N, C-alpha and C positions, 0 to 999 in steps of 0.2 A: 558501052556497060552493062551490063544484064543480068536481073536483080531473080534471083531463083525464086521458083514459087513457094507464096508462102511467109517469104523473106520482106520486111516490112521500111522505107528507108525514111518514111512520112515522121518523122516522131524523134529525128536523129538531134543531136543538137548541131548550131551554127559550126563549132570548129568540125567535128567529122565530120560536118555534110560538105563543109570545104578538100575534106580528105579526099573526099570521094573524083572530085576532081583530077584530083592529080594521081590520084590512081589507074581513071583512065589513062591517063596523059598516058601515063609510063609504060601503062603493059603496050598500048598502042604504039608507041616508036620500035615494042621492042615485037613486034609483029603479034599479042597479043590481044587476045580477048577478057577484059576483068569480067566475073561473075561473083555478083555479091551474095556468100551463099549462111551470113547471119547478121544479125544484127542484134537490138534488145527482144527475141523472142529467142525459144528453146531455152536447152538446159544451159549453164556456162556455172562457173566454179562460183563460192561466195564473195561477194565482192568485184566481182567481176561488174569492170564497167562498160560493158552491153548492156547492166540493165540503168545501169547512170544515161543510157540512149547516148556514149562517146567512146563507144569500136565499133567496127566490122570487120565480120571476117575474108579473106578475098579468096576465091579457089586460085590452086600451085599454078604456078606459067609452066610450062615447058622447061624440064628439067636443064636445057643445056642456054636459056637466061634469067632462072633464080637467082644465080647469085650477083650478079649482077642490078639484076630491078630490085634483089631488093638492097638493097646499096645503094643506086638511086633514089626508092624512094625515102630510106633515111635523108640520100641528102637533102630531100625540095621540102621533105614535112619539115626537119630541122628540130632543133633537141627537144620539145613540147610534145612531140609522136614519139610512140612505141612501134617499131613494127619486130615484128617477133614471127618465124617458117617455124611451125606446129605441124605435126606428121602428113596432115591433109588439107593445110591450107594457111594463108599468113594473117596475121590477127596483129590492125594497127586499130591504136588507141590515142585519143585524145588524153595525153598526164603529163601536167602542166610543171615543170622543173625550179625550183624557186634557185631565183637568182644570186650573185652576191659571193 
């Protein structure tokens, strides 16, 4: 896994740090290199979990593996994580859901 210059992971919360290992594994299994392009630095929408140190952005993989890679991330991370494909990255956040 690579981290883009100027992006910091040292203050990420434990739950999203755990997701980094899964992201790295899934990308590698599909012959891709995961690149973290944003964490808590930069500009994000108000209320973004980036500011709470619970979200990361990952560079898009090759288009030929995008769909299957995203589905695998969702399955492995589970329901407490959101995986969203944006135009230029994949957004992953820890956002626990109510059980009930």
